C-alpha positions as CSV (number, residue, x, y, z in Angstrom):
1,M,8.2,-20.7,42.2
2,L,4.6,-20.1,44.2
3,D,3.6,-23.4,43.2
4,H,6.6,-25.1,44.1
5,L,6.3,-24.1,47.5
6,R,2.9,-24.8,47.6
7,R,3.0,-28.7,47.2
8,R,5.8,-28.6,49.5
9,R,3.8,-26.5,52.0
10,I,5.7,-24.0,52.5
11,I,4.3,-20.9,53.9
12,L,4.5,-18.1,51.1
13,P,6.6,-15.1,51.6
14,A,5.4,-12.0,51.7
15,V,4.8,-10.2,48.4
16,S,7.8,-8.0,49.1
17,L,10.1,-10.4,49.0
18,I,8.7,-12.3,45.8
19,E,8.8,-9.2,43.6
20,P,11.7,-8.4,43.0
21,L,12.9,-12.3,42.6
22,A,10.3,-12.4,39.8
23,W,11.8,-9.1,38.2
24,R,15.4,-10.9,38.9
25,A,14.3,-13.5,37.0
26,Y,12.5,-11.9,34.0
27,R,15.4,-9.2,33.3
28,E,17.9,-12.4,33.4
29,V,15.7,-14.3,30.9
30,E,15.2,-11.0,28.9
31,G,19.3,-10.6,29.0
32,E,19.8,-14.0,27.5
33,A,16.9,-13.7,25.4
34,L,18.8,-10.4,23.9
35,K,22.3,-11.9,23.9
36,Q,20.7,-14.8,21.6
37,L,19.3,-12.4,19.1
38,A,22.5,-10.4,19.0
39,G,24.7,-13.1,19.0
40,S,23.2,-14.4,16.1
41,L,24.1,-11.3,13.9
42,R,26.9,-11.0,11.2
43,P,29.0,-8.2,11.9
44,L,27.5,-6.9,8.0
45,Q,24.4,-7.0,9.3
46,R,25.4,-5.3,13.0
47,S,26.4,-2.3,10.8
48,E,23.3,-2.0,8.7
49,L,21.2,-1.8,11.9
50,D,23.6,0.7,13.7
51,D,23.1,2.7,9.6
52,L,19.7,2.7,10.6
53,L,19.6,4.1,14.3
54,M,21.1,7.1,12.2
55,P,19.4,10.2,11.7
56,A,18.4,10.8,8.0
57,I,20.5,13.4,6.1
58,E,18.7,13.2,2.9
59,A,15.6,13.2,2.3
60,E,16.1,9.5,0.1
61,D,17.8,8.1,3.4
62,H,16.3,5.1,5.3
63,N,16.2,5.3,8.6
64,L,14.6,3.3,11.6
65,L,11.8,6.6,11.8
66,W,11.4,5.9,8.1
67,L,10.2,2.7,8.7
68,R,8.1,3.6,11.8
69,R,6.2,6.1,9.4
70,P,2.9,5.7,8.9
71,I,1.8,4.1,5.2
72,G,-0.6,7.2,4.3
73,A,-3.1,6.9,2.1
74,P,-4.3,3.7,0.2
75,G,-2.7,4.0,-3.4
76,A,0.1,3.9,-5.6
77,R,2.6,5.6,-3.9
78,G,2.0,4.1,-0.2
79,M,2.1,0.5,-1.8
80,N,5.9,1.6,-3.5
81,D,6.4,2.6,-0.1
82,L,5.8,-0.5,1.6
83,M,7.6,-2.6,-0.9
84,D,10.1,-0.4,-0.6
85,R,10.2,-1.2,3.3
86,M,9.7,-4.9,2.7
87,D,12.9,-4.7,0.3
88,L,14.9,-3.4,3.0
89,I,13.8,-5.8,5.8
90,R,14.3,-8.9,3.6
91,G,17.6,-7.3,2.8
92,F,19.2,-7.9,6.2
93,E,18.8,-11.4,5.3
94,L,17.8,-11.8,9.6
95,N,18.1,-15.7,10.7
96,P,14.7,-16.7,11.8
97,A,16.4,-19.6,13.7
98,A,17.5,-17.1,15.6
99,T,14.4,-16.8,17.8
100,E,14.2,-20.5,18.4
101,G,14.1,-20.9,22.4
102,V,12.7,-17.1,22.8
103,S,9.4,-16.9,24.4
104,P,7.0,-15.4,21.6
105,M,5.8,-13.3,23.9
106,L,9.1,-11.7,25.7
107,L,9.4,-11.3,21.3
108,R,6.6,-9.5,21.3
109,Q,7.3,-7.3,24.3
110,L,11.0,-6.5,22.7
111,A,9.1,-5.8,19.6
112,A,6.5,-3.3,21.3
113,R,9.7,-2.0,23.2
114,G,11.6,-0.8,20.1
115,A,8.5,0.3,18.4
116,R,7.7,2.7,21.6
117,H,11.3,4.0,21.8
118,P,12.6,7.1,19.4
119,Y,15.4,5.8,17.6
120,N,17.6,8.4,19.7
121,T,17.0,5.9,22.6
122,C,17.8,2.9,21.0
123,A,21.4,4.7,19.8
124,T,22.6,5.2,23.3
125,T,21.4,2.2,24.4
126,R,24.1,-1.1,24.9
127,Q,24.8,-2.1,21.5
128,K,23.6,-5.7,22.3
129,S,20.5,-4.5,23.6
130,A,19.5,-2.1,21.2
131,W,19.9,-4.9,18.4
132,G,18.2,-7.4,20.5
133,S,15.2,-5.2,20.4
134,S,15.5,-4.2,17.2
135,L,15.3,-7.7,15.9
136,P,11.7,-8.5,16.8
137,F,10.7,-5.3,15.4
138,Y,11.6,-6.0,12.3
């Protein structure tokens, strides 16, 4: 946008005007990406992702906290835990083509946001946003 104004030799507006425009454009692109990612999910995948957001009732329940938990000390137990996590993620059968057209940088940002926020925040977020920001994390 700024390059276009410079090429046309238009005086640049104040930063206080440009910044809200840039944020609005960013939010629009992010919203479209989340809509694309969430739209690629089948109903079964959506319910499985919703189940991950639920708190664990029993010790063997697998949820988002279990996926985020550090692996721990190297050894057979840690490797088995890692393999269980990978099996769970692969079981969702997510379509890699769903990310086509979405900037890799935006995917990394969404994944970082999903990794930062506790699962109860994700559970209260609007569904499309929660599903969309969960996918890059996996």
